[in-house]
VOVO-120412 format. One record per residue (C-alpha): x, y, z; residue in three letters. Coordinates in pm, whole numbers, plus 50000, padded with zeros to 5 digits. Example, Ala and Ser with C-alpha at 12.3 -4.5 7.8 and 13.67 -1.06 7.14 Angstrom:
2
+-------+-------+-------+------+
!     x !     y !     z ! type !
+-------+-------+-------+------+
! 51230 ! 49550 ! 50780 !  Ala !
! 51367 ! 49894 ! 50714 !  Ser !
+-------+-------+-------+------+
This chain:
136
+-------+-------+-------+------+
!     x !     y !     z ! type !
+-------+-------+-------+------+
! 29604 ! 19939 ! 61212 !  Met !
! 29524 ! 19859 ! 61590 !  Lys !
! 29787 ! 19662 ! 61792 !  Ile !
! 29668 ! 19496 ! 62114 !  Cys !
! 29890 ! 19370 ! 62379 !  Phe !
! 29772 ! 19134 ! 62684 !  Glu !
! 29990 ! 19163 ! 62990 !  Pro !
! 30199 ! 18845 ! 63078 !  Ile !
! 30250 ! 18935 ! 63438 !  Gly !
! 30281 ! 19242 ! 63666 !  Ile !
! 30546 ! 19425 ! 63849 !  Val !
! 30560 ! 19453 ! 64270 !  Arg !
! 30748 ! 19655 ! 64438 !  Ser !
! 30717 ! 19877 ! 64770 !  Asp !
! 30873 ! 20213 ! 64677 !  Val !
! 30591 ! 20491 ! 64598 !  Glu !
! 30833 ! 20679 ! 64380 !  Lys !
! 31045 ! 20466 ! 64174 !  Pro !
! 31384 ! 20593 ! 64039 !  Pro !
! 31353 ! 20761 ! 63665 !  Arg !
! 31586 ! 20502 ! 63498 !  His !
! 31686 ! 20132 ! 63600 !  Trp !
! 32054 ! 20272 ! 63524 !  Ser !
! 32062 ! 20455 ! 63857 !  Val !
! 31811 ! 20203 ! 64079 !  Ser !
! 31885 ! 19953 ! 64335 !  Asp !
! 31517 ! 19914 ! 64399 !  Val !
! 31418 ! 19565 ! 64428 !  Lys !
! 31129 ! 19382 ! 64367 !  Gly !
! 30943 ! 19112 ! 64190 !  Glu !
! 30801 ! 19018 ! 63817 !  Leu !
! 30498 ! 18825 ! 63901 !  Tyr !
! 30426 ! 18636 ! 63570 !  Ile !
! 30118 ! 18440 ! 63460 !  Asp !
! 30143 ! 18097 ! 63597 !  Pro !
! 30043 ! 17988 ! 63228 !  Lys !
! 30380 ! 18135 ! 63100 !  Tyr !
! 30581 ! 17953 ! 63381 !  Ser !
! 30741 ! 17706 ! 63107 !  Lys !
! 30872 ! 17980 ! 62908 !  Gly !
! 31105 ! 18133 ! 63230 !  Leu !
! 31298 ! 17760 ! 63266 !  Lys !
! 31639 ! 17937 ! 63172 !  Asp !
! 31624 ! 18261 ! 63344 !  Ile !
! 31889 ! 18238 ! 63606 !  Lys !
! 31999 ! 18469 ! 63914 !  Ala !
! 32285 ! 18662 ! 63827 !  Gly !
! 32193 ! 18742 ! 63459 !  Gln !
! 32032 ! 19057 ! 63286 !  Leu !
! 31663 ! 19049 ! 63134 !  Ile !
! 31537 ! 19298 ! 62919 !  Val !
! 31169 ! 19379 ! 63069 !  Val !
! 30909 ! 19557 ! 62823 !  Leu !
! 30608 ! 19700 ! 63006 !  Phe !
! 30309 ! 19935 ! 62951 !  His !
! 30373 ! 20307 ! 63103 !  Leu !
! 30023 ! 20283 ! 63229 !  His !
! 30052 ! 20566 ! 63434 !  Lys !
! 30151 ! 20809 ! 63119 !  Ser !
! 29934 ! 21082 ! 63034 !  Pro !
! 29781 ! 21088 ! 62695 !  Ala !
! 30013 ! 21197 ! 62436 !  Phe !
! 30000 ! 21502 ! 62273 !  Glu !
! 30181 ! 21676 ! 62006 !  Glu !
! 30343 ! 21917 ! 62270 !  Arg !
! 30533 ! 21640 ! 62362 !  Tyr !
! 30726 ! 21563 ! 62060 !  Leu !
! 31013 ! 21761 ! 62196 !  Val !
! 31084 ! 21763 ! 62577 !  Gln !
! 31334 ! 21870 ! 62867 !  Lys !
! 31460 ! 21564 ! 63027 !  Pro !
! 31509 ! 21687 ! 63385 !  Pro !
! 31875 ! 21629 ! 63396 !  His !
! 31951 ! 21764 ! 63094 !  Leu !
! 31956 ! 22136 ! 62956 !  Glu !
! 31869 ! 22078 ! 62615 !  Asp !
! 31505 ! 22014 ! 62489 !  Met !
! 31501 ! 21676 ! 62300 !  Leu !
! 31284 ! 21483 ! 62051 !  Gly !
! 31084 ! 21244 ! 62227 !  Val !
! 31256 ! 20937 ! 62068 !  Phe !
! 31578 ! 21083 ! 62172 !  Ser !
! 31433 ! 21044 ! 62545 !  Thr !
! 31349 ! 20788 ! 62775 !  Cys !
! 31030 ! 20996 ! 62878 !  Ser !
! 30739 ! 20808 ! 62947 !  Pro !
! 30519 ! 21070 ! 62753 !  Arg !
! 30517 ! 20887 ! 62419 !  Arg !
! 30320 ! 20802 ! 62124 !  Pro !
! 30285 ! 20436 ! 62229 !  Asn !
! 30350 ! 20414 ! 62617 !  Pro !
! 30626 ! 20134 ! 62619 !  Ile !
! 30876 ! 20118 ! 62866 !  Gly !
! 31217 ! 19927 ! 62856 !  Leu !
! 31431 ! 19837 ! 63145 !  Ser !
! 31747 ! 19602 ! 63182 !  Val !
! 31695 ! 19440 ! 63529 !  Leu !
! 31952 ! 19196 ! 63737 !  Lys !
! 31802 ! 18860 ! 63842 !  Val !
! 31851 ! 18808 ! 64200 !  Leu !
! 31619 ! 18485 ! 64190 !  Asn !
! 31334 ! 18307 ! 64036 !  Ile !
! 31101 ! 18049 ! 64210 !  Lys !
! 30816 ! 17918 ! 63948 !  Asp !
! 30649 ! 18213 ! 63804 !  Asn !
! 30801 ! 18482 ! 64046 !  Val !
! 31130 ! 18656 ! 63939 !  Ile !
! 31287 ! 18888 ! 64213 !  Thr !
! 31484 ! 19151 ! 64006 !  Val !
! 31718 ! 19467 ! 64114 !  Lys !
! 31665 ! 19777 ! 63903 !  Gly !
! 31321 ! 19824 ! 63923 !  Ile !
! 31219 ! 20178 ! 63780 !  Asp !
! 30832 ! 20109 ! 63764 !  Met !
! 30528 ! 20162 ! 63957 !  Phe !
! 30378 ! 19872 ! 64176 !  Asp !
! 30124 ! 19708 ! 63946 !  Gly !
! 30274 ! 19801 ! 63616 !  Thr !
! 30154 ! 19536 ! 63309 !  Pro !
! 30462 ! 19351 ! 63186 !  Ile !
! 30440 ! 19309 ! 62826 !  Leu !
! 30738 ! 19099 ! 62759 !  Asp !
! 31098 ! 18958 ! 62876 !  Ile !
! 31397 ! 18933 ! 62644 !  Lys !
! 31736 ! 18799 ! 62755 !  Pro !
! 31986 ! 19090 ! 62762 !  Tyr !
! 32248 ! 19012 ! 62499 !  Ile !
! 32567 ! 19245 ! 62515 !  Lys !
! 32712 ! 19315 ! 62170 !  Ala !
! 33050 ! 19196 ! 62156 !  Glu !
! 33177 ! 19213 ! 61800 !  Asn !
! 32857 ! 19396 ! 61678 !  Ser !
! 32850 ! 19607 ! 61343 !  His !
! 32741 ! 19924 ! 61328 !  Asn !
! 32534 ! 19928 ! 60997 !  Pro !
! 32573 ! 20303 ! 60921 !  Gly !
+-------+-------+-------+------+
């Protein structure tokens, strides 16, 4: 089965080498969303957190040797699905970003960890689990 996605927008930022992870990033940038999706942005407000899914378009092609990797901040080798490595079978990234401003189809955010020009696949609300249950 082949699955195809069309980007809904692109990331714009001034940094050439973004931080490795959104949780350690203070980088500001903009999410330029295709104007045809502008109505879908109507309830996004400054101050809230959003989840941005994006294509890791600069990642090298996945190879079996990347199934186990050593994250740069750890000593141990980990399975790819226990890491945030961009070298993945499906190069999909996820970041939680703080909305600083929104005007028309441009969302100004803080926490950028993507390259300028990164294709955005989707935006979702960040929902903090308060009384969640652990299904295990």
